[in-house]
PDB file of the backbone (N, CA, C, O) and the ligand in Angstrom, with CONECT records:
HET     ZN  A 101       1
ATOM      1  N   MET A   1      67.891  96.024 145.928  1.00  0.00           N
ATOM      2  CA  MET A   1      67.949  95.272 144.651  1.00  0.00           C
ATOM      3  C   MET A   1      68.069  96.246 143.496  1.00  0.00           C
ATOM      4  O   MET A   1      67.264  97.158 143.308  1.00  0.00           O
ATOM      5  N   ALA A   2      69.069  96.009 142.774  1.00  0.00           N
ATOM      6  CA  ALA A   2      69.346  96.942 141.668  1.00  0.00           C
ATOM      7  C   ALA A   2      68.292  96.782 140.548  1.00  0.00           C
ATOM      8  O   ALA A   2      67.907  95.687 140.138  1.00  0.00           O
ATOM      9  N   ASP A   3      67.893  97.892 140.127  1.00  0.00           N
ATOM     10  CA  ASP A   3      66.903  97.842 139.042  1.00  0.00           C
ATOM     11  C   ASP A   3      67.631  97.930 137.703  1.00  0.00           C
ATOM     12  O   ASP A   3      68.216  98.962 137.373  1.00  0.00           O
ATOM     13  N   ASP A   4      67.594  96.909 136.982  1.00  0.00           N
ATOM     14  CA  ASP A   4      68.349  96.910 135.728  1.00  0.00           C
ATOM     15  C   ASP A   4      67.492  97.606 134.638  1.00  0.00           C
ATOM     16  O   ASP A   4      66.525  97.056 134.111  1.00  0.00           O
ATOM     17  N   LYS A   5      67.910  98.829 134.349  1.00  0.00           N
ATOM     18  CA  LYS A   5      67.143  99.589 133.387  1.00  0.00           C
ATOM     19  C   LYS A   5      67.807  99.548 131.996  1.00  0.00           C
ATOM     20  O   LYS A   5      67.356 100.184 131.044  1.00  0.00           O
ATOM     21  N   ARG A   6      68.860  98.796 131.932  1.00  0.00           N
ATOM     22  CA  ARG A   6      69.484  98.765 130.621  1.00  0.00           C
ATOM     23  C   ARG A   6      68.614  98.065 129.612  1.00  0.00           C
ATOM     24  O   ARG A   6      68.199  96.923 129.809  1.00  0.00           O
ATOM     25  N   THR A   7      68.355  98.727 128.584  1.00  0.00           N
ATOM     26  CA  THR A   7      67.507  98.130 127.525  1.00  0.00           C
ATOM     27  C   THR A   7      68.421  97.308 126.598  1.00  0.00           C
ATOM     28  O   THR A   7      69.456  97.785 126.132  1.00  0.00           O
ATOM     29  N   SER A   8      68.024  96.127 126.364  1.00  0.00           N
ATOM     30  CA  SER A   8      68.835  95.299 125.488  1.00  0.00           C
ATOM     31  C   SER A   8      68.835  95.916 124.087  1.00  0.00           C
ATOM     32  O   SER A   8      67.792  96.217 123.506  1.00  0.00           O
ATOM     33  N   GLN A   9      70.024  96.084 123.589  1.00  0.00           N
ATOM     34  CA  GLN A   9      70.146  96.701 122.304  1.00  0.00           C
ATOM     35  C   GLN A   9      69.908  95.670 121.219  1.00  0.00           C
ATOM     36  O   GLN A   9      70.604  94.658 121.136  1.00  0.00           O
ATOM     37  N   GLY A  10      68.938  95.937 120.408  1.00  0.00           N
ATOM     38  CA  GLY A  10      68.668  95.027 119.313  1.00  0.00           C
ATOM     39  C   GLY A  10      69.651  95.301 118.195  1.00  0.00           C
ATOM     40  O   GLY A  10      70.535  96.146 118.334  1.00  0.00           O
ATOM     41  N   PRO A  11      69.506  94.610 117.115  1.00  0.00           N
ATOM     42  CA  PRO A  11      70.403  94.821 115.982  1.00  0.00           C
ATOM     43  C   PRO A  11      70.223  96.213 115.405  1.00  0.00           C
ATOM     44  O   PRO A  11      69.297  96.488 114.642  1.00  0.00           O
ATOM     45  N   ALA A  12      71.144  97.076 115.800  1.00  0.00           N
ATOM     46  CA  ALA A  12      71.040  98.437 115.330  1.00  0.00           C
ATOM     47  C   ALA A  12      71.515  98.501 113.885  1.00  0.00           C
ATOM     48  O   ALA A  12      72.709  98.423 113.598  1.00  0.00           O
ATOM     49  N   GLU A  13      70.590  98.638 113.023  1.00  0.00           N
ATOM     50  CA  GLU A  13      70.975  98.693 111.622  1.00  0.00           C
ATOM     51  C   GLU A  13      71.228 100.145 111.236  1.00  0.00           C
ATOM     52  O   GLU A  13      70.317 100.948 111.035  1.00  0.00           O
ATOM     53  N   THR A  14      72.479 100.419 111.150  1.00  0.00           N
ATOM     54  CA  THR A  14      72.874 101.786 110.752  1.00  0.00           C
ATOM     55  C   THR A  14      72.868 101.853 109.240  1.00  0.00           C
ATOM     56  O   THR A  14      73.693 101.246 108.557  1.00  0.00           O
ATOM     57  N   VAL A  15      71.927 102.598 108.752  1.00  0.00           N
ATOM     58  CA  VAL A  15      71.846 102.707 107.296  1.00  0.00           C
ATOM     59  C   VAL A  15      72.812 103.758 106.819  1.00  0.00           C
ATOM     60  O   VAL A  15      72.692 104.932 107.171  1.00  0.00           O
ATOM     61  N   LYS A  16      73.741 103.353 106.041  1.00  0.00           N
ATOM     62  CA  LYS A  16      74.728 104.288 105.492  1.00  0.00           C
ATOM     63  C   LYS A  16      74.393 104.542 104.033  1.00  0.00           C
ATOM     64  O   LYS A  16      74.114 103.597 103.295  1.00  0.00           O
ATOM     65  N   PRO A  17      74.414 105.760 103.611  1.00  0.00           N
ATOM     66  CA  PRO A  17      74.159 106.046 102.227  1.00  0.00           C
ATOM     67  C   PRO A  17      75.251 105.450 101.339  1.00  0.00           C
ATOM     68  O   PRO A  17      76.444 105.500 101.639  1.00  0.00           O
ATOM     69  N   LEU A  18      74.792 104.904 100.269  1.00  0.00           N
ATOM     70  CA  LEU A  18      75.772 104.265  99.361  1.00  0.00           C
ATOM     71  C   LEU A  18      76.715 105.310  98.754  1.00  0.00           C
ATOM     72  O   LEU A  18      76.304 106.409  98.381  1.00  0.00           O
ATOM     73  N   SER A  19      77.934 104.943  98.672  1.00  0.00           N
ATOM     74  CA  SER A  19      78.875 105.786  97.989  1.00  0.00           C
ATOM     75  C   SER A  19      79.041 105.286  96.554  1.00  0.00           C
ATOM     76  O   SER A  19      78.748 104.127  96.258  1.00  0.00           O
ATOM     77  N   PRO A  20      79.497 106.133  95.696  1.00  0.00           N
ATOM     78  CA  PRO A  20      79.680 105.681  94.300  1.00  0.00           C
ATOM     79  C   PRO A  20      80.591 104.505  94.162  1.00  0.00           C
ATOM     80  O   PRO A  20      80.481 103.727  93.214  1.00  0.00           O
ATOM     81  N   GLY A  21      81.509 104.366  95.120  1.00  0.00           N
ATOM     82  CA  GLY A  21      82.482 103.280  95.023  1.00  0.00           C
ATOM     83  C   GLY A  21      81.952 101.998  95.628  1.00  0.00           C
ATOM     84  O   GLY A  21      82.575 100.942  95.512  1.00  0.00           O
ATOM     85  N   ASP A  22      80.819 102.089  96.264  1.00  0.00           N
ATOM     86  CA  ASP A  22      80.275 100.878  96.878  1.00  0.00           C
ATOM     87  C   ASP A  22      79.802  99.932  95.824  1.00  0.00           C
ATOM     88  O   ASP A  22      79.170 100.341  94.850  1.00  0.00           O
ATOM     89  N   GLU A  23      80.096  98.688  96.001  1.00  0.00           N
ATOM     90  CA  GLU A  23      79.643  97.702  95.025  1.00  0.00           C
ATOM     91  C   GLU A  23      78.294  97.143  95.428  1.00  0.00           C
ATOM     92  O   GLU A  23      77.564  96.607  94.594  1.00  0.00           O
ATOM     93  N   ALA A  24      77.970  97.261  96.667  1.00  0.00           N
ATOM     94  CA  ALA A  24      76.701  96.720  97.125  1.00  0.00           C
ATOM     95  C   ALA A  24      76.327  97.411  98.425  1.00  0.00           C
ATOM     96  O   ALA A  24      77.157  98.067  99.055  1.00  0.00           O
ATOM     97  N   ALA A  25      75.131  97.266  98.801  1.00  0.00           N
ATOM     98  CA  ALA A  25      74.664  97.904 100.029  1.00  0.00           C
ATOM     99  C   ALA A  25      75.295  97.220 101.231  1.00  0.00           C
ATOM    100  O   ALA A  25      75.489  96.005 101.235  1.00  0.00           O
ATOM    101  N   PRO A  26      75.613  98.010 102.248  1.00  0.00           N
ATOM    102  CA  PRO A  26      76.143  97.393 103.451  1.00  0.00           C
ATOM    103  C   PRO A  26      75.156  96.385 104.023  1.00  0.00           C
ATOM    104  O   PRO A  26      73.942  96.589 104.019  1.00  0.00           O
ATOM    105  N   GLY A  27      75.723  95.293 104.513  1.00  0.00           N
ATOM    106  CA  GLY A  27      74.839  94.283 105.099  1.00  0.00           C
ATOM    107  C   GLY A  27      74.483  93.218 104.090  1.00  0.00           C
ATOM    108  O   GLY A  27      73.909  92.187 104.443  1.00  0.00           O
ATOM    109  N   THR A  28      74.828  93.464 102.813  1.00  0.00           N
ATOM    110  CA  THR A  28      74.565  92.422 101.823  1.00  0.00           C
ATOM    111  C   THR A  28      75.525  91.262 102.058  1.00  0.00           C
ATOM    112  O   THR A  28      76.725  91.470 102.238  1.00  0.00           O
ATOM    113  N   PRO A  29      74.999  90.046 102.056  1.00  0.00           N
ATOM    114  CA  PRO A  29      75.896  88.919 102.238  1.00  0.00           C
ATOM    115  C   PRO A  29      77.000  88.856 101.186  1.00  0.00           C
ATOM    116  O   PRO A  29      76.759  89.047  99.993  1.00  0.00           O
ATOM    117  N   GLY A  30      78.189  88.590 101.648  1.00  0.00           N
ATOM    118  CA  GLY A  30      79.311  88.525 100.725  1.00  0.00           C
ATOM    119  C   GLY A  30      79.923  89.872 100.441  1.00  0.00           C
ATOM    120  O   GLY A  30      80.789  90.013  99.577  1.00  0.00           O
ATOM    121  N   VAL A  31      79.466  90.849 101.173  1.00  0.00           N
ATOM    122  CA  VAL A  31      79.997  92.217 100.946  1.00  0.00           C
ATOM    123  C   VAL A  31      80.587  92.748 102.247  1.00  0.00           C
ATOM    124  O   VAL A  31      79.993  92.652 103.321  1.00  0.00           O
ATOM    125  N   GLY A  32      81.769  93.307 102.104  1.00  0.00           N
ATOM    126  CA  GLY A  32      82.395  93.862 103.263  1.00  0.00           C
ATOM    127  C   GLY A  32      83.062  95.171 102.944  1.00  0.00           C
ATOM    128  O   GLY A  32      83.220  95.586 101.796  1.00  0.00           O
ATOM    129  N   GLU A  33      83.443  95.792 104.037  1.00  0.00           N
ATOM    130  CA  GLU A  33      84.097  97.090 103.839  1.00  0.00           C
ATOM    131  C   GLU A  33      85.549  96.913 103.414  1.00  0.00           C
ATOM    132  O   GLU A  33      86.248  96.025 103.903  1.00  0.00           O
ATOM    133  N   ASN A  34      85.974  97.736 102.535  1.00  0.00           N
ATOM    134  CA  ASN A  34      87.334  97.685 102.083  1.00  0.00           C
ATOM    135  C   ASN A  34      87.857  99.096 102.042  1.00  0.00           C
ATOM    136  O   ASN A  34      87.122 100.063 101.846  1.00  0.00           O
ATOM    137  N   VAL A  35      89.159  99.176 102.236  1.00  0.00           N
ATOM    138  CA  VAL A  35      89.766 100.492 102.152  1.00  0.00           C
ATOM    139  C   VAL A  35      89.604 101.017 100.712  1.00  0.00           C
ATOM    140  O   VAL A  35      89.875 100.315  99.738  1.00  0.00           O
ATOM    141  N   CYS A  36      89.174 102.215 100.623  1.00  0.00           N
ATOM    142  CA  CYS A  36      88.936 102.799  99.338  1.00  0.00           C
ATOM    143  C   CYS A  36      90.268 102.799  98.537  1.00  0.00           C
ATOM    144  O   CYS A  36      91.290 103.289  99.017  1.00  0.00           O
ATOM    145  N   PRO A  37      90.230 102.257  97.353  1.00  0.00           N
ATOM    146  CA  PRO A  37      91.491 102.178  96.547  1.00  0.00           C
ATOM    147  C   PRO A  37      91.906 103.536  95.987  1.00  0.00           C
ATOM    148  O   PRO A  37      93.044 103.717  95.552  1.00  0.00           O
ATOM    149  N   ASP A  38      91.014 104.448  96.002  1.00  0.00           N
ATOM    150  CA  ASP A  38      91.355 105.733  95.388  1.00  0.00           C
ATOM    151  C   ASP A  38      92.032 106.695  96.388  1.00  0.00           C
ATOM    152  O   ASP A  38      93.004 107.376  96.064  1.00  0.00           O
ATOM    153  N   CYS A  39      91.488 106.721  97.589  1.00  0.00           N
ATOM    154  CA  CYS A  39      92.036 107.632  98.571  1.00  0.00           C
ATOM    155  C   CYS A  39      92.844 106.922  99.627  1.00  0.00           C
ATOM    156  O   CYS A  39      93.357 107.551 100.553  1.00  0.00           O
ATOM    157  N   LYS A  40      92.961 105.619  99.495  1.00  0.00           N
ATOM    158  CA  LYS A  40      93.698 104.788 100.450  1.00  0.00           C
ATOM    159  C   LYS A  40      93.158 104.884 101.855  1.00  0.00           C
ATOM    160  O   LYS A  40      93.899 104.746 102.828  1.00  0.00           O
ATOM    161  N   GLY A  41      91.895 105.115 101.957  1.00  0.00           N
ATOM    162  CA  GLY A  41      91.284 105.119 103.257  1.00  0.00           C
ATOM    163  C   GLY A  41      91.305 106.453 103.945  1.00  0.00           C
ATOM    164  O   GLY A  41      90.858 106.570 105.086  1.00  0.00           O
ATOM    165  N   THR A  42      91.804 107.445 103.290  1.00  0.00           N
ATOM    166  CA  THR A  42      91.842 108.784 103.903  1.00  0.00           C
ATOM    167  C   THR A  42      90.529 109.491 103.745  1.00  0.00           C
ATOM    168  O   THR A  42      90.213 110.405 104.507  1.00  0.00           O
ATOM    169  N   GLY A  43      89.765 109.085 102.774  1.00  0.00           N
ATOM    170  CA  GLY A  43      88.474 109.766 102.525  1.00  0.00           C
ATOM    171  C   GLY A  43      88.652 111.101 101.753  1.00  0.00           C
ATOM    172  O   GLY A  43      87.707 111.861 101.542  1.00  0.00           O
ATOM    173  N   ARG A  44      89.860 111.325 101.365  1.00  0.00           N
ATOM    174  CA  ARG A  44      90.096 112.578 100.677  1.00  0.00           C
ATOM    175  C   ARG A  44      91.018 112.382  99.490  1.00  0.00           C
ATOM    176  O   ARG A  44      91.966 111.600  99.540  1.00  0.00           O
ATOM    177  N   LEU A  45      90.733 113.081  98.462  1.00  0.00           N
ATOM    178  CA  LEU A  45      91.620 113.103  97.324  1.00  0.00           C
ATOM    179  C   LEU A  45      92.114 114.535  97.192  1.00  0.00           C
ATOM    180  O   LEU A  45      91.330 115.457  96.967  1.00  0.00           O
ATOM    181  N   GLN A  46      93.401 114.708  97.330  1.00  0.00           N
ATOM    182  CA  GLN A  46      93.977 116.025  97.412  1.00  0.00           C
ATOM    183  C   GLN A  46      93.252 116.797  98.487  1.00  0.00           C
ATOM    184  O   GLN A  46      93.298 116.385  99.646  1.00  0.00           O
ATOM    185  N   ASP A  47      92.607 117.854  98.187  1.00  0.00           N
ATOM    186  CA  ASP A  47      91.940 118.594  99.265  1.00  0.00           C
ATOM    187  C   ASP A  47      90.424 118.502  99.116  1.00  0.00           C
ATOM    188  O   ASP A  47      89.672 119.348  99.599  1.00  0.00           O
ATOM    189  N   ARG A  48      90.011 117.448  98.431  1.00  0.00           N
ATOM    190  CA  ARG A  48      88.552 117.293  98.271  1.00  0.00           C
ATOM    191  C   ARG A  48      88.113 115.963  98.862  1.00  0.00           C
ATOM    192  O   ARG A  48      88.920 115.066  99.103  1.00  0.00           O
ATOM    193  N   GLU A  49      86.844 115.867  99.083  1.00  0.00           N
ATOM    194  CA  GLU A  49      86.269 114.630  99.560  1.00  0.00           C
ATOM    195  C   GLU A  49      86.365 113.608  98.435  1.00  0.00           C
ATOM    196  O   GLU A  49      86.029 113.903  97.288  1.00  0.00           O
ATOM    197  N   CYS A  50      86.804 112.461  98.755  1.00  0.00           N
ATOM    198  CA  CYS A  50      86.948 111.401  97.741  1.00  0.00           C
ATOM    199  C   CYS A  50      85.575 111.015  97.206  1.00  0.00           C
ATOM    200  O   CYS A  50      84.708 110.604  97.978  1.00  0.00           O
ATOM    201  N   PRO A  51      85.365 111.140  95.912  1.00  0.00           N
ATOM    202  CA  PRO A  51      84.074 110.862  95.364  1.00  0.00           C
ATOM    203  C   PRO A  51      83.759 109.356  95.287  1.00  0.00           C
ATOM    204  O   PRO A  51      82.600 108.958  95.167  1.00  0.00           O
ATOM    205  N   THR A  52      84.798 108.546  95.357  1.00  0.00           N
ATOM    206  CA  THR A  52      84.589 107.124  95.243  1.00  0.00           C
ATOM    207  C   THR A  52      83.938 106.559  96.493  1.00  0.00           C
ATOM    208  O   THR A  52      83.007 105.758  96.408  1.00  0.00           O
ATOM    209  N   CYS A  53      84.414 106.964  97.618  1.00  0.00           N
ATOM    210  CA  CYS A  53      83.896 106.437  98.852  1.00  0.00           C
ATOM    211  C   CYS A  53      83.013 107.470  99.602  1.00  0.00           C
ATOM    212  O   CYS A  53      82.467 107.206 100.674  1.00  0.00           O
ATOM    213  N   GLY A  54      82.914 108.633  98.982  1.00  0.00           N
ATOM    214  CA  GLY A  54      82.070 109.646  99.583  1.00  0.00           C
ATOM    215  C   GLY A  54      82.692 110.231 100.834  1.00  0.00           C
ATOM    216  O   GLY A  54      81.999 110.817 101.666  1.00  0.00           O
ATOM    217  N   GLY A  55      83.999 110.072 100.965  1.00  0.00           N
ATOM    218  CA  GLY A  55      84.696 110.666 102.098  1.00  0.00           C
ATOM    219  C   GLY A  55      84.759 109.751 103.286  1.00  0.00           C
ATOM    220  O   GLY A  55      85.243 110.150 104.345  1.00  0.00           O
ATOM    221  N   THR A  56      84.291 108.549 103.143  1.00  0.00           N
ATOM    222  CA  THR A  56      84.307 107.623 104.303  1.00  0.00           C
ATOM    223  C   THR A  56      85.641 106.871 104.360  1.00  0.00           C
ATOM    224  O   THR A  56      86.028 106.382 105.421  1.00  0.00           O
ATOM    225  N   GLY A  57      86.321 106.779 103.265  1.00  0.00           N
ATOM    226  CA  GLY A  57      87.595 106.076 103.259  1.00  0.00           C
ATOM    227  C   GLY A  57      87.460 104.570 103.026  1.00  0.00           C
ATOM    228  O   GLY A  57      88.441 103.845 102.860  1.00  0.00           O
ATOM    229  N   VAL A  58      86.177 104.131 103.021  1.00  0.00           N
ATOM    230  CA  VAL A  58      85.965 102.722 102.777  1.00  0.00           C
ATOM    231  C   VAL A  58      84.846 102.562 101.768  1.00  0.00           C
ATOM    232  O   VAL A  58      83.959 103.407 101.647  1.00  0.00           O
ATOM    233  N   VAL A  59      84.911 101.475 101.062  1.00  0.00           N
ATOM    234  CA  VAL A  59      83.877 101.138 100.102  1.00  0.00           C
ATOM    235  C   VAL A  59      83.360  99.737 100.389  1.00  0.00           C
ATOM    236  O   VAL A  59      84.079  98.903 100.940  1.00  0.00           O
ATOM    237  N   GLU A  60      82.159  99.490 100.028  1.00  0.00           N
ATOM    238  CA  GLU A  60      81.595  98.181 100.187  1.00  0.00           C
ATOM    239  C   GLU A  60      81.953  97.347  98.964  1.00  0.00           C
ATOM    240  O   GLU A  60      81.575  97.657  97.834  1.00  0.00           O
ATOM    241  N   GLU A  61      82.684  96.293  99.231  1.00  0.00           N
ATOM    242  CA  GLU A  61      83.076  95.462  98.094  1.00  0.00           C
ATOM    243  C   GLU A  61      82.721  94.007  98.386  1.00  0.00           C
ATOM    244  O   GLU A  61      82.629  93.550  99.525  1.00  0.00           O
ATOM    245  N   GLY A  62      82.535  93.340  97.294  1.00  0.00           N
ATOM    246  CA  GLY A  62      82.258  91.899  97.415  1.00  0.00           C
ATOM    247  C   GLY A  62      83.492  91.170  97.942  1.00  0.00           C
ATOM    248  O   GLY A  62      84.619  91.425  97.516  1.00  0.00           O
ATOM    249  N   VAL A  63      83.244  90.257  98.882  1.00  0.00           N
ATOM    250  CA  VAL A  63      84.342  89.479  99.409  1.00  0.00           C
ATOM    251  C   VAL A  63      84.054  88.008  99.236  1.00  0.00           C
ATOM    252  O   VAL A  63      82.906  87.602  99.055  1.00  0.00           O
ATOM    253  N   GLY A  64      85.072  87.236  99.292  1.00  0.00           N
ATOM    254  CA  GLY A  64      84.874  85.776  99.234  1.00  0.00           C
ATOM    255  C   GLY A  64      84.670  85.333  97.787  1.00  0.00           C
ATOM    256  O   GLY A  64      84.360  84.169  97.533  1.00  0.00           O
ATOM    257  N   GLY A  65      84.837  86.221  96.874  1.00  0.00           N
ATOM    258  CA  GLY A  65      84.727  85.845  95.469  1.00  0.00           C
ATOM    259  C   GLY A  65      85.804  86.459  94.689  1.00  0.00           C
ATOM    260  O   GLY A  65      86.558  87.277  95.216  1.00  0.00           O
ATOM    261  N   ALA A  66      85.917  86.112  93.474  1.00  0.00           N
ATOM    262  CA  ALA A  66      86.961  86.714  92.670  1.00  0.00           C
ATOM    263  C   ALA A  66      86.264  87.462  91.567  1.00  0.00           C
ATOM    264  O   ALA A  66      86.920  88.076  90.726  1.00  0.00           O
TER     265      ALA A  66
HETATM  266 ZN    ZN A 101      87.935 107.196  98.799  1.00  0.00          ZN2+
END
């Protein structure tokens, strides 16, 4: 009989540090990740880390609203 040792993974809340371009904290209702408008998702501006998204290439932006 196989012993199932897999532990059920609970909601792993990965806390990501807010970037300057983030409009809200991740996980906030109505907020989703969007491609950073400044670096176009590359996470870099020229040869530097994009300050808007903090080098992640994405920013947290409000969705479902205007
Ligand atoms: Zn960026």
